[in-house]
N, CA and C atoms of all chains as a GROMACS GRO file, in nm:
protein
  588
    1MET      N    1   0.572  -1.344  -0.679
    1MET     CA    2   0.467  -1.259  -0.576
    1MET      C    3   0.403  -1.138  -0.653
    2ALA      N    4   0.246  -1.124  -0.594
    2ALA     CA    5   0.173  -1.024  -0.662
    2ALA      C    6   0.253  -0.884  -0.687
    3GLU      N    7   0.223  -0.786  -0.782
    3GLU     CA    8   0.292  -0.704  -0.814
    3GLU      C    9   0.169  -0.579  -0.782
    4LEU      N   10   0.154  -0.483  -0.696
    4LEU     CA   11   0.052  -0.379  -0.696
    4LEU      C   12   0.028  -0.290  -0.764
    5ASP      N   13  -0.053  -0.223  -0.833
    5ASP     CA   14  -0.052  -0.115  -0.938
    5ASP      C   15  -0.030  -0.007  -0.874
    6PRO      N   16   0.118   0.024  -0.896
    6PRO     CA   17   0.178   0.148  -0.837
    6PRO      C   18   0.081   0.292  -0.845
    7VAL      N   19  -0.021   0.306  -0.976
    7VAL     CA   20  -0.088   0.420  -0.975
    7VAL      C   21  -0.176   0.427  -0.833
    8ILE      N   22  -0.270   0.272  -0.776
    8ILE     CA   23  -0.362   0.298  -0.682
    8ILE      C   24  -0.260   0.293  -0.536
    9HIS      N   25  -0.181   0.194  -0.534
    9HIS     CA   26  -0.083   0.182  -0.421
    9HIS      C   27  -0.047   0.286  -0.321
   10ALA      N   28  -0.007   0.435  -0.407
   10ALA     CA   29   0.055   0.535  -0.337
   10ALA      C   30  -0.096   0.550  -0.227
   11GLN      N   31  -0.026   0.579  -0.137
   11GLN     CA   32  -0.089   0.608  -0.003
   11GLN      C   33  -0.239   0.705  -0.028
   12ALA      N   34  -0.230   0.824  -0.118
   12ALA     CA   35  -0.330   0.915  -0.130
   12ALA      C   36  -0.437   0.836  -0.256
   13ARG      N   37  -0.361   0.824  -0.308
   13ARG     CA   38  -0.443   0.739  -0.451
   13ARG      C   39  -0.530   0.622  -0.402
   14LEU      N   40  -0.500   0.585  -0.331
   14LEU     CA   41  -0.542   0.411  -0.244
   14LEU      C   42  -0.674   0.487  -0.211
   15LYS      N   43  -0.651   0.583  -0.098
   15LYS     CA   44  -0.778   0.668  -0.021
   15LYS      C   45  -0.862   0.706  -0.110
   16ILE      N   46  -0.806   0.783  -0.224
   16ILE     CA   47  -0.961   0.812  -0.360
   16ILE      C   48  -0.976   0.721  -0.407
   17MET      N   49  -0.936   0.619  -0.441
   17MET     CA   50  -0.976   0.507  -0.509
   17MET      C   51  -1.095   0.408  -0.406
   18SER      N   52  -1.047   0.423  -0.302
   18SER     CA   53  -1.136   0.341  -0.167
   18SER      C   54  -1.268   0.428  -0.167
   19THR      N   55  -1.281   0.554  -0.151
   19THR     CA   56  -1.380   0.662  -0.165
   19THR      C   57  -1.458   0.630  -0.264
   20LEU      N   58  -1.399   0.618  -0.399
   20LEU     CA   59  -1.459   0.624  -0.511
   20LEU      C   60  -1.525   0.512  -0.545
   21ALA      N   61  -1.466   0.378  -0.487
   21ALA     CA   62  -1.527   0.263  -0.526
   21ALA      C   63  -1.612   0.251  -0.440
   22ALA      N   64  -1.659   0.307  -0.311
   22ALA     CA   65  -1.755   0.299  -0.202
   22ALA      C   66  -1.887   0.332  -0.282
   23LEU      N   67  -1.884   0.436  -0.324
   23LEU     CA   68  -2.005   0.523  -0.411
   23LEU      C   69  -2.078   0.404  -0.505
   24ASP      N   70  -2.168   0.436  -0.546
   24ASP     CA   71  -2.326   0.351  -0.603
   24ASP      C   72  -2.199   0.346  -0.768
   25THR      N   73  -2.210   0.239  -0.863
   25THR     CA   74  -2.195   0.258  -0.968
   25THR      C   75  -2.267   0.374  -1.050
   26ASP      N   76  -2.191   0.425  -1.129
   26ASP     CA   77  -2.237   0.582  -1.176
   26ASP      C   78  -2.233   0.705  -1.047
   27GLY      N   79  -2.234   0.644  -0.947
   27GLY     CA   80  -2.203   0.776  -0.834
   27GLY      C   81  -2.094   0.838  -0.871
   28SER      N   82  -2.108   0.996  -0.805
   28SER     CA   83  -1.977   1.056  -0.801
   28SER      C   84  -2.020   1.170  -0.684
   29ILE      N   85  -1.877   1.206  -0.656
   29ILE     CA   86  -1.898   1.314  -0.567
   29ILE      C   87  -1.829   1.423  -0.551
   30ALA      N   88  -1.892   1.517  -0.495
   30ALA     CA   89  -1.834   1.671  -0.509
   30ALA      C   90  -1.697   1.686  -0.496
   31PHE      N   91  -1.591   1.772  -0.567
   31PHE     CA   92  -1.449   1.800  -0.538
   31PHE      C   93  -1.432   1.848  -0.379
   32PRO      N   94  -1.495   1.922  -0.338
   32PRO     CA   95  -1.492   1.986  -0.210
   32PRO      C   96  -1.524   1.892  -0.116
   33ARG      N   97  -1.629   1.833  -0.116
   33ARG     CA   98  -1.666   1.712  -0.027
   33ARG      C   99  -1.575   1.581   0.022
   34LEU      N  100  -1.518   1.577  -0.147
   34LEU     CA  101  -1.421   1.480  -0.155
   34LEU      C  102  -1.289   1.503  -0.068
   35GLN      N  103  -1.247   1.652  -0.109
   35GLN     CA  104  -1.142   1.682  -0.029
   35GLN      C  105  -1.157   1.701   0.130
   36GLU      N  106  -1.276   1.695   0.202
   36GLU     CA  107  -1.302   1.735   0.333
   36GLU      C  108  -1.300   1.590   0.386
   37VAL      N  109  -1.361   1.475   0.330
   37VAL     CA  110  -1.354   1.341   0.300
   37VAL      C  111  -1.206   1.291   0.335
   38LEU      N  112  -1.096   1.360   0.283
   38LEU     CA  113  -0.979   1.283   0.270
   38LEU      C  114  -0.886   1.359   0.348
   39SER      N  115  -0.918   1.481   0.406
   39SER     CA  116  -0.851   1.579   0.454
   39SER      C  117  -0.749   1.610   0.344
   40MET      N  118  -0.769   1.612   0.244
   40MET     CA  119  -0.645   1.701   0.171
   40MET      C  120  -0.653   1.853   0.062
   41THR      N  121  -0.542   1.854   0.081
   41THR     CA  122  -0.560   2.012   0.019
   41THR      C  123  -0.586   2.000  -0.111
   42ALA      N  124  -0.683   2.086  -0.189
   42ALA     CA  125  -0.681   2.132  -0.306
   42ALA      C  126  -0.606   2.056  -0.425
   43GLY      N  127  -0.468   2.150  -0.399
   43GLY     CA  128  -0.335   2.114  -0.493
   43GLY      C  129  -0.334   1.948  -0.479
   44ASN      N  130  -0.300   1.932  -0.351
   44ASN     CA  131  -0.275   1.766  -0.354
   44ASN      C  132  -0.374   1.657  -0.416
   45LEU      N  133  -0.495   1.673  -0.380
   45LEU     CA  134  -0.600   1.623  -0.454
   45LEU      C  135  -0.577   1.630  -0.601
   46SER      N  136  -0.618   1.732  -0.642
   46SER     CA  137  -0.604   1.771  -0.826
   46SER      C  138  -0.486   1.693  -0.862
   47THR      N  139  -0.343   1.700  -0.756
   47THR     CA  140  -0.240   1.602  -0.852
   47THR      C  141  -0.250   1.488  -0.883
   48HIS      N  142  -0.334   1.424  -0.795
   48HIS     CA  143  -0.371   1.274  -0.768
   48HIS      C  144  -0.476   1.221  -0.846
   49LEU      N  145  -0.559   1.332  -0.845
   49LEU     CA  146  -0.677   1.272  -0.932
   49LEU      C  147  -0.618   1.270  -1.119
   50ARG      N  148  -0.548   1.383  -1.120
   50ARG     CA  149  -0.467   1.413  -1.233
   50ARG      C  150  -0.412   1.265  -1.290
   51LYS      N  151  -0.350   1.197  -1.228
   51LYS     CA  152  -0.253   1.106  -1.239
   51LYS      C  153  -0.338   0.983  -1.249
   52LEU      N  154  -0.472   1.019  -1.171
   52LEU     CA  155  -0.546   0.854  -1.160
   52LEU      C  156  -0.639   0.868  -1.316
   53GLU      N  157  -0.655   1.025  -1.371
   53GLU     CA  158  -0.734   1.023  -1.475
   53GLU      C  159  -0.643   0.978  -1.605
   54ASP      N  160  -0.502   1.016  -1.615
   54ASP     CA  161  -0.423   0.971  -1.679
   54ASP      C  162  -0.434   0.790  -1.685
   55ALA      N  163  -0.465   0.755  -1.608
   55ALA     CA  164  -0.461   0.603  -1.608
   55ALA      C  165  -0.610   0.534  -1.670
   56ASP      N  166  -0.678   0.662  -1.682
   56ASP     CA  167  -0.823   0.621  -1.707
   56ASP      C  168  -0.914   0.519  -1.604
   57TYR      N  169  -0.868   0.599  -1.489
   57TYR     CA  170  -0.918   0.524  -1.349
   57TYR      C  171  -1.023   0.597  -1.303
   58VAL      N  172  -1.043   0.760  -1.300
   58VAL     CA  173  -1.147   0.830  -1.242
   58VAL      C  174  -1.193   0.928  -1.376
   59GLU      N  175  -1.265   1.006  -1.363
   59GLU     CA  176  -1.334   1.093  -1.470
   59GLU      C  177  -1.392   1.216  -1.375
   60GLN      N  178  -1.333   1.355  -1.437
   60GLN     CA  179  -1.410   1.459  -1.358
   60GLN      C  180  -1.487   1.517  -1.424
   61GLN      N  181  -1.618   1.571  -1.392
   61GLN     CA  182  -1.720   1.636  -1.467
   61GLN      C  183  -1.772   1.752  -1.418
   62LYS      N  184  -1.752   1.861  -1.507
   62LYS     CA  185  -1.806   1.994  -1.429
   62LYS      C  186  -1.930   2.022  -1.455
   63ALA      N  187  -2.020   2.078  -1.345
   63ALA     CA  188  -2.146   2.106  -1.360
   63ALA      C  189  -2.198   2.228  -1.282
   64PHE      N  190  -2.303   2.264  -1.302
   64PHE     CA  191  -2.334   2.416  -1.188
   64PHE      C  192  -2.423   2.402  -1.100
   65SER      N  193  -2.377   2.459  -0.985
   65SER     CA  194  -2.473   2.426  -0.892
   65SER      C  195  -2.563   2.558  -0.891
   66GLY      N  196  -2.632   2.630  -0.969
   66GLY     CA  197  -2.700   2.806  -0.949
   66GLY      C  198  -2.567   2.822  -1.068
   67ARG      N  199  -2.504   2.934  -0.983
   67ARG     CA  200  -2.389   2.999  -1.117
   67ARG      C  201  -2.243   2.937  -1.068
   68THR      N  202  -2.271   2.880  -0.957
   68THR     CA  203  -2.107   2.804  -0.913
   68THR      C  204  -2.087   2.684  -1.026
   69PRO      N  205  -1.957   2.665  -1.070
   69PRO     CA  206  -1.916   2.542  -1.144
   69PRO      C  207  -1.876   2.486  -1.001
   70VAL      N  208  -1.903   2.339  -1.006
   70VAL     CA  209  -1.903   2.248  -0.923
   70VAL      C  210  -1.816   2.113  -1.009
   71THR      N  211  -1.714   2.101  -0.973
   71THR     CA  212  -1.656   1.961  -1.071
   71THR      C  213  -1.679   1.820  -0.955
   72TYR      N  214  -1.746   1.697  -1.019
   72TYR     CA  215  -1.776   1.603  -0.963
   72TYR      C  216  -1.689   1.477  -1.010
   73VAL      N  217  -1.656   1.429  -0.908
   73VAL     CA  218  -1.561   1.264  -0.947
   73VAL      C  219  -1.596   1.162  -0.929
   74SER      N  220  -1.548   1.061  -0.992
   74SER     CA  221  -1.607   0.961  -0.989
   74SER      C  222  -1.506   0.873  -1.033
   75ALA      N  223  -1.545   0.694  -0.987
   75ALA     CA  224  -1.441   0.598  -1.056
   75ALA      C  225  -1.491   0.547  -1.193
   76THR      N  226  -1.436   0.515  -1.290
   76THR     CA  227  -1.460   0.492  -1.422
   76THR      C  228  -1.454   0.309  -1.407
   77ARG      N  229  -1.530   0.279  -1.504
   77ARG     CA  230  -1.561   0.149  -1.497
   77ARG      C  231  -1.434   0.058  -1.499
   78ALA      N  232  -1.311   0.104  -1.586
   78ALA     CA  233  -1.185   0.079  -1.589
   78ALA      C  234  -1.124   0.071  -1.434
   79GLY      N  235  -1.140   0.144  -1.388
   79GLY     CA  236  -1.079   0.213  -1.235
   79GLY      C  237  -1.126   0.152  -1.136
   80ARG      N  238  -1.262   0.089  -1.149
   80ARG     CA  239  -1.320   0.011  -1.043
   80ARG      C  240  -1.264  -0.135  -1.078
   81ARG      N  241  -1.267  -0.158  -1.207
   81ARG     CA  242  -1.173  -0.322  -1.219
   81ARG      C  243  -1.074  -0.323  -1.196
   82ALA      N  244  -0.958  -0.176  -1.191
   82ALA     CA  245  -0.831  -0.194  -1.144
   82ALA      C  246  -0.832  -0.212  -0.986
   83PHE      N  247  -0.893  -0.114  -0.930
   83PHE     CA  248  -0.903  -0.106  -0.767
   83PHE      C  249  -0.966  -0.283  -0.736
   84GLU      N  250  -1.052  -0.327  -0.806
   84GLU     CA  251  -1.055  -0.476  -0.778
   84GLU      C  252  -0.944  -0.551  -0.763
   85ASP      N  253  -0.889  -0.570  -0.836
   85ASP     CA  254  -0.740  -0.629  -0.897
   85ASP      C  255  -0.700  -0.605  -0.802
   86TYR      N  256  -0.630  -0.473  -0.798
   86TYR     CA  257  -0.547  -0.402  -0.693
   86TYR      C  258  -0.575  -0.498  -0.538
   87LEU      N  259  -0.688  -0.495  -0.468
   87LEU     CA  260  -0.736  -0.580  -0.390
   87LEU      C  261  -0.742  -0.743  -0.383
   88GLU      N  262  -0.713  -0.763  -0.458
   88GLU     CA  263  -0.709  -0.926  -0.469
   88GLU      C  264  -0.556  -0.963  -0.458
   89GLN      N  265  -0.485  -0.838  -0.552
   89GLN     CA  266  -0.327  -0.881  -0.544
   89GLN      C  267  -0.276  -0.878  -0.377
   90LEU      N  268  -0.372  -0.741  -0.329
   90LEU     CA  269  -0.298  -0.705  -0.189
   90LEU      C  270  -0.356  -0.820  -0.100
   91ARG      N  271  -0.416  -0.908  -0.114
   91ARG     CA  272  -0.482  -1.017  -0.021
   91ARG      C  273  -0.374  -1.121  -0.067
   92ASP      N  274  -0.342  -1.161  -0.172
   92ASP     CA  275  -0.257  -1.288  -0.218
   92ASP      C  276  -0.124  -1.205  -0.132
   93LEU      N  277  -0.065  -1.102  -0.142
   93LEU     CA  278   0.067  -1.052  -0.093
   93LEU      C  279   0.035  -1.064   0.049
   94LEU      N  280  -0.072  -1.019   0.105
   94LEU     CA  281  -0.063  -1.049   0.236
   94LEU      C  282  -0.094  -1.191   0.285
   95GLY      N  283  -0.103  -1.252   0.199
   95GLY     CA  284  -0.160  -1.431   0.246
   95GLY      C  285  -0.106  -1.443   0.351
   96GLY      N  286   0.047  -1.512   0.356
   96GLY     CA  287   0.089  -1.581   0.423
   96GLY      C  288   0.089  -1.490   0.588
   97THR      N  289  -0.015  -1.374   0.584
   97THR     CA  290  -0.001  -1.331   0.719
   97THR      C  291  -0.119  -1.372   0.835
   98PRO      N  292  -0.090  -1.369   0.969
   98PRO     CA  293  -0.146  -1.412   1.046
   98PRO      C  294  -0.283  -1.342   1.074
   99MET      N  295  -0.935   0.970   0.844
   99MET     CA  296  -0.869   0.874   0.776
   99MET      C  297  -0.738   0.840   0.817
  100ALA      N  298  -0.721   0.685   0.834
  100ALA     CA  299  -0.628   0.629   0.906
  100ALA      C  300  -0.490   0.669   0.822
  101GLU      N  301  -0.365   0.686   0.874
  101GLU     CA  302  -0.234   0.721   0.803
  101GLU      C  303  -0.170   0.597   0.806
  102LEU      N  304  -0.103   0.522   0.686
  102LEU     CA  305  -0.031   0.426   0.679
  102LEU      C  306   0.115   0.462   0.692
  103ASP      N  307   0.182   0.360   0.774
  103ASP     CA  308   0.298   0.350   0.793
  103ASP      C  309   0.381   0.367   0.701
  104PRO      N  310   0.437   0.467   0.602
  104PRO     CA  311   0.518   0.486   0.531
  104PRO      C  312   0.651   0.370   0.514
  105VAL      N  313   0.713   0.383   0.613
  105VAL     CA  314   0.834   0.268   0.647
  105VAL      C  315   0.777   0.116   0.572
  106ILE      N  316   0.628   0.099   0.635
  106ILE     CA  317   0.609  -0.030   0.560
  106ILE      C  318   0.490  -0.032   0.423
  107HIS      N  319   0.454   0.054   0.385
  107HIS     CA  320   0.378   0.090   0.286
  107HIS      C  321   0.427   0.056   0.136
  108ALA      N  322   0.617   0.076   0.123
  108ALA     CA  323   0.623   0.094   0.024
  108ALA      C  324   0.602  -0.057  -0.026
  109GLN      N  325   0.578  -0.089  -0.180
  109GLN     CA  326   0.519  -0.201  -0.195
  109GLN      C  327   0.681  -0.327  -0.163
  110ALA      N  328   0.808  -0.266  -0.200
  110ALA     CA  329   0.883  -0.374  -0.164
  110ALA      C  330   0.911  -0.389   0.007
  111ARG      N  331   0.883  -0.333   0.076
  111ARG     CA  332   0.903  -0.352   0.251
  111ARG      C  333   0.777  -0.423   0.259
  112LEU      N  334   0.633  -0.391   0.210
  112LEU     CA  335   0.561  -0.459   0.219
  112LEU      C  336   0.531  -0.597   0.233
  113LYS      N  337   0.616  -0.617   0.105
  113LYS     CA  338   0.638  -0.769   0.083
  113LYS      C  339   0.736  -0.832   0.181
  114ILE      N  340   0.845  -0.772   0.213
  114ILE     CA  341   0.961  -0.820   0.333
  114ILE      C  342   0.878  -0.828   0.447
  115MET      N  343   0.797  -0.744   0.506
  115MET     CA  344   0.725  -0.732   0.628
  115MET      C  345   0.620  -0.840   0.647
  116SER      N  346   0.561  -0.873   0.508
  116SER     CA  347   0.421  -0.990   0.501
  116SER      C  348   0.518  -1.115   0.543
  117THR      N  349   0.648  -1.140   0.458
  117THR     CA  350   0.738  -1.268   0.460
  117THR      C  351   0.764  -1.301   0.605
  118LEU      N  352   0.804  -1.176   0.646
  118LEU     CA  353   0.890  -1.208   0.806
  118LEU      C  354   0.769  -1.218   0.910
  119ALA      N  355   0.690  -1.156   0.862
  119ALA     CA  356   0.546  -1.152   1.004
  119ALA      C  357   0.524  -1.324   0.981
  120ALA      N  358   0.551  -1.366   0.866
  120ALA     CA  359   0.412  -1.531   0.817
  120ALA      C  360   0.506  -1.627   0.914
  121LEU      N  361   0.676  -1.587   0.960
  121LEU     CA  362   0.787  -1.659   1.027
  121LEU      C  363   0.731  -1.672   1.171
  122ASP      N  364   0.766  -1.793   1.224
  122ASP     CA  365   0.720  -1.822   1.399
  122ASP      C  366   0.782  -1.705   1.463
  123THR      N  367   0.749  -1.636   1.561
  123THR     CA  368   0.802  -1.559   1.647
  123THR      C  369   0.932  -1.612   1.658
  124ASP      N  370   1.046  -1.527   1.671
  124ASP     CA  371   1.180  -1.598   1.692
  124ASP      C  372   1.234  -1.661   1.586
  125GLY      N  373   1.134  -1.651   1.481
  125GLY     CA  374   1.179  -1.715   1.307
  125GLY      C  375   1.248  -1.603   1.248
  126SER      N  376   1.362  -1.688   1.205
  126SER     CA  377   1.470  -1.636   1.098
  126SER      C  378   1.480  -1.665   0.942
  127ILE      N  379   1.501  -1.608   0.833
  127ILE     CA  380   1.496  -1.659   0.700
  127ILE      C  381   1.641  -1.618   0.693
  128ALA      N  382   1.713  -1.713   0.588
  128ALA     CA  383   1.860  -1.660   0.513
  128ALA      C  384   1.813  -1.593   0.445
  129PHE      N  385   1.918  -1.452   0.427
  129PHE     CA  386   1.929  -1.349   0.321
  129PHE      C  387   1.836  -1.380   0.191
  130PRO      N  388   1.969  -1.512   0.136
  130PRO     CA  389   1.926  -1.563  -0.023
  130PRO      C  390   1.838  -1.633  -0.036
  131ARG      N  391   1.756  -1.656   0.084
  131ARG     CA  392   1.648  -1.775   0.036
  131ARG      C  393   1.530  -1.609   0.057
  132LEU      N  394   1.554  -1.541   0.145
  132LEU     CA  395   1.454  -1.377   0.101
  132LEU      C  396   1.430  -1.354  -0.011
  133GLN      N  397   1.579  -1.347  -0.074
  133GLN     CA  398   1.578  -1.254  -0.196
  133GLN      C  399   1.473  -1.381  -0.335
  134GLU      N  400   1.516  -1.473  -0.298
  134GLU     CA  401   1.440  -1.569  -0.398
  134GLU      C  402   1.306  -1.569  -0.376
  135VAL      N  403   1.273  -1.583  -0.234
  135VAL     CA  404   1.096  -1.528  -0.243
  135VAL      C  405   1.041  -1.438  -0.290
  136LEU      N  406   1.132  -1.361  -0.266
  136LEU     CA  407   1.075  -1.197  -0.298
  136LEU      C  408   1.104  -1.143  -0.453
  137SER      N  409   1.228  -1.245  -0.518
  137SER     CA  410   1.247  -1.222  -0.656
  137SER      C  411   1.285  -1.053  -0.667
  138MET      N  412   1.404  -1.021  -0.544
  138MET     CA  413   1.471  -0.886  -0.536
  138MET      C  414   1.625  -0.941  -0.606
  139THR      N  415   1.676  -0.799  -0.636
  139THR     CA  416   1.842  -0.816  -0.638
  139THR      C  417   1.906  -0.835  -0.493
  140ALA      N  418   1.986  -0.855  -0.470
  140ALA     CA  419   2.074  -0.823  -0.350
  140ALA      C  420   2.039  -0.691  -0.306
  141GLY      N  421   2.098  -0.595  -0.439
  141GLY     CA  422   2.114  -0.443  -0.368
  141GLY      C  423   1.999  -0.400  -0.329
  142ASN      N  424   1.876  -0.456  -0.391
  142ASN     CA  425   1.755  -0.352  -0.374
  142ASN      C  426   1.718  -0.435  -0.250
  143LEU      N  427   1.686  -0.539  -0.214
  143LEU     CA  428   1.706  -0.608  -0.064
  143LEU      C  429   1.752  -0.573   0.016
  144SER      N  430   1.892  -0.513   0.004
  144SER     CA  431   1.979  -0.464   0.106
  144SER      C  432   1.927  -0.340   0.137
  145THR      N  433   1.894  -0.222   0.053
  145THR     CA  434   1.843  -0.145   0.075
  145THR      C  435   1.720  -0.088   0.159
  146HIS      N  436   1.615  -0.164   0.112
  146HIS     CA  437   1.493  -0.208   0.194
  146HIS      C  438   1.539  -0.228   0.354
  147LEU      N  439   1.607  -0.346   0.331
  147LEU     CA  440   1.626  -0.388   0.474
  147LEU      C  441   1.721  -0.289   0.566
  148ARG      N  442   1.773  -0.222   0.518
  148ARG     CA  443   1.843  -0.103   0.584
  148ARG      C  444   1.740  -0.019   0.670
  149LYS      N  445   1.658   0.033   0.558
  149LYS     CA  446   1.560   0.114   0.593
  149LYS      C  447   1.458   0.029   0.726
  150LEU      N  448   1.412  -0.085   0.730
  150LEU     CA  449   1.325  -0.127   0.802
  150LEU      C  450   1.442  -0.125   0.930
  151GLU      N  451   1.553  -0.184   0.935
  151GLU     CA  452   1.621  -0.153   1.032
  151GLU      C  453   1.660  -0.015   1.120
  152ASP      N  454   1.652   0.036   1.024
  152ASP     CA  455   1.663   0.181   1.119
  152ASP      C  456   1.540   0.226   1.164
  153ALA      N  457   1.415   0.166   1.136
  153ALA     CA  458   1.294   0.190   1.179
  153ALA      C  459   1.293   0.094   1.324
  154ASP      N  460   1.379   0.039   1.334
  154ASP     CA  461   1.382  -0.124   1.427
  154ASP      C  462   1.276  -0.188   1.399
  155TYR      N  463   1.250  -0.214   1.306
  155TYR     CA  464   1.136  -0.312   1.228
  155TYR      C  465   1.220  -0.456   1.202
  156VAL      N  466   1.332  -0.456   1.153
  156VAL     CA  467   1.387  -0.603   1.151
  156VAL      C  468   1.508  -0.600   1.178
  157GLU      N  469   1.570  -0.731   1.193
  157GLU     CA  470   1.737  -0.734   1.262
  157GLU      C  471   1.780  -0.830   1.128
  158GLN      N  472   1.931  -0.800   1.110
  158GLN     CA  473   1.996  -0.885   1.070
  158GLN      C  474   2.116  -0.959   1.149
  159GLN      N  475   2.129  -1.068   1.144
  159GLN     CA  476   2.222  -1.158   1.205
  159GLN      C  477   2.291  -1.205   1.136
  160LYS      N  478   2.448  -1.214   1.162
  160LYS     CA  479   2.543  -1.294   1.062
  160LYS      C  480   2.566  -1.445   1.151
  161ALA      N  481   2.557  -1.520   1.049
  161ALA     CA  482   2.605  -1.652   1.127
  161ALA      C  483   2.691  -1.712   0.989
  162PHE      N  484   2.764  -1.823   1.022
  162PHE     CA  485   2.835  -1.930   0.959
  162PHE      C  486   2.787  -2.086   0.913
  163SER      N  487   2.787  -2.129   0.797
  163SER     CA  488   2.744  -2.214   0.752
  163SER      C  489   2.835  -2.274   0.706
  164GLY      N  490   2.938  -2.332   0.789
  164GLY     CA  491   3.065  -2.395   0.782
  164GLY      C  492   3.163  -2.287   0.773
  165ARG      N  493   3.198  -2.254   0.655
  165ARG     CA  494   3.284  -2.131   0.641
  165ARG      C  495   3.255  -2.007   0.578
  166THR      N  496   3.129  -2.056   0.529
  166THR     CA  497   3.031  -1.956   0.480
  166THR      C  498   2.943  -1.870   0.550
  167PRO      N  499   2.972  -1.729   0.546
  167PRO     CA  500   2.869  -1.650   0.614
  167PRO      C  501   2.759  -1.638   0.589
  168VAL      N  502   2.667  -1.622   0.686
  168VAL     CA  503   2.512  -1.628   0.598
  168VAL      C  504   2.447  -1.527   0.704
  169THR      N  505   2.373  -1.444   0.629
  169THR     CA  506   2.317  -1.340   0.688
  169THR      C  507   2.175  -1.357   0.724
  170TYR      N  508   2.108  -1.370   0.857
  170TYR     CA  509   1.983  -1.454   0.885
  170TYR      C  510   1.881  -1.244   0.939
  171VAL      N  511   1.808  -1.322   0.869
  171VAL     CA  512   1.678  -1.172   0.872
  171VAL      C  513   1.567  -1.197   0.939
  172SER      N  514   1.515  -1.132   1.051
  172SER     CA  515   1.432  -1.136   1.116
  172SER      C  516   1.339  -1.037   1.146
  173ALA      N  517   1.152  -1.013   1.168
  173ALA     CA  518   1.131  -0.938   1.208
  173ALA      C  519   1.124  -0.900   1.407
  174THR      N  520   1.126  -0.786   1.418
  174THR     CA  521   1.193  -0.753   1.547
  174THR      C  522   1.038  -0.745   1.630
  175ARG      N  523   1.032  -0.739   1.744
  175ARG     CA  524   0.911  -0.743   1.834
  175ARG      C  525   0.826  -0.609   1.798
  176ALA      N  526   0.910  -0.487   1.766
  176ALA     CA  527   0.841  -0.362   1.723
  176ALA      C  528   0.789  -0.379   1.612
  177GLY      N  529   0.882  -0.440   1.509
  177GLY     CA  530   0.811  -0.467   1.356
  177GLY      C  531   0.693  -0.515   1.330
  178ARG      N  532   0.681  -0.659   1.425
  178ARG     CA  533   0.566  -0.720   1.446
  178ARG      C  534   0.436  -0.653   1.457
  179ARG      N  535   0.460  -0.556   1.582
  179ARG     CA  536   0.371  -0.474   1.599
  179ARG      C  537   0.318  -0.350   1.541
  180ALA      N  538   0.432  -0.328   1.454
  180ALA     CA  539   0.398  -0.201   1.354
  180ALA      C  540   0.325  -0.272   1.220
  181PHE      N  541   0.356  -0.379   1.215
  181PHE     CA  542   0.309  -0.486   1.112
  181PHE      C  543   0.162  -0.485   1.123
  182GLU      N  544   0.140  -0.510   1.222
  182GLU     CA  545  -0.038  -0.548   1.282
  182GLU      C  546  -0.088  -0.411   1.305
  183ASP      N  547  -0.006  -0.302   1.325
  183ASP     CA  548  -0.111  -0.183   1.346
  183ASP      C  549  -0.158  -0.119   1.156
  184TYR      N  550  -0.015  -0.165   1.092
  184TYR     CA  551  -0.030  -0.126   0.954
  184TYR      C  552  -0.170  -0.182   0.907
  185LEU      N  553  -0.163  -0.340   0.918
  185LEU     CA  554  -0.291  -0.404   0.897
  185LEU      C  555  -0.408  -0.365   0.892
  186GLU      N  556  -0.446  -0.336   1.019
  186GLU     CA  557  -0.582  -0.294   1.116
  186GLU      C  558  -0.568  -0.147   1.039
  187GLN      N  559  -0.473  -0.041   1.031
  187GLN     CA  560  -0.520   0.083   0.956
  187GLN      C  561  -0.573   0.058   0.815
  188LEU      N  562  -0.492  -0.065   0.726
  188LEU     CA  563  -0.530  -0.062   0.603
  188LEU      C  564  -0.648  -0.119   0.620
  189ARG      N  565  -0.716  -0.182   0.667
  189ARG     CA  566  -0.851  -0.267   0.698
  189ARG      C  567  -0.967  -0.114   0.711
  190ASP      N  568  -0.932  -0.061   0.815
  190ASP     CA  569  -0.963   0.078   0.841
  190ASP      C  570  -1.020   0.175   0.702
  191LEU      N  571  -0.895   0.183   0.628
  191LEU     CA  572  -0.895   0.272   0.502
  191LEU      C  573  -0.963   0.196   0.411
  192LEU      N  574  -0.960   0.072   0.411
  192LEU     CA  575  -1.074  -0.001   0.301
  192LEU      C  576  -1.194  -0.028   0.335
  193GLY      N  577  -1.250   0.016   0.462
  193GLY     CA  578  -1.357  -0.004   0.537
  193GLY      C  579  -1.465   0.001   0.435
  194GLY      N  580  -1.500   0.080   0.380
  194GLY     CA  581  -1.620   0.170   0.306
  194GLY      C  582  -1.600   0.053   0.154
  195THR      N  583  -1.497  -0.041   0.138
  195THR     CA  584  -1.506  -0.099   0.024
  195THR      C  585  -1.572  -0.239   0.002
  196PRO      N  586  -1.680  -0.260  -0.116
  196PRO     CA  587  -1.721  -0.352  -0.106
  196PRO      C  588  -1.656  -0.485  -0.103
   0.00000   0.00000   0.00000
């Protein structure tokens, strides 16, 4: 039976990857906006993003909006591929399901 | 954003529920057979089944095959409903996904 990537399967990270994968390729989302979409605290979101970064699935880039630093988050190419593999394995796993 | 039932979302329990939900209503599966289908150790399977029993999602019944006691495992009605809800919330969560 399929083994689901535990880096992606954890509920918070599944939501993050699902949101990032829905962006255009090369698309990114500002950290505060992502926080709002997912209703997560900054600390919780940061923790999960770090885990996804460690797996090379997401990237964070700092930019300036006027004088304010803003962090933009995006899925890497490896992250998108891992997420697609995850979805396929999930479909396999749920295959017998009505 | 949808919250996934953590009792079901854990990978091992997702596999168990998916397997049990694929049985006929009123269908059950022998513990050793379930263990084989899922490639899980008896201890690991027992632990997860206990958690699912505590949530009233599965039922275990002892029967005899000749003199050998066999445990049969099935999803309860509440378990099937919870699993369907889980799948719907998962679809919601993955909704933005290509």
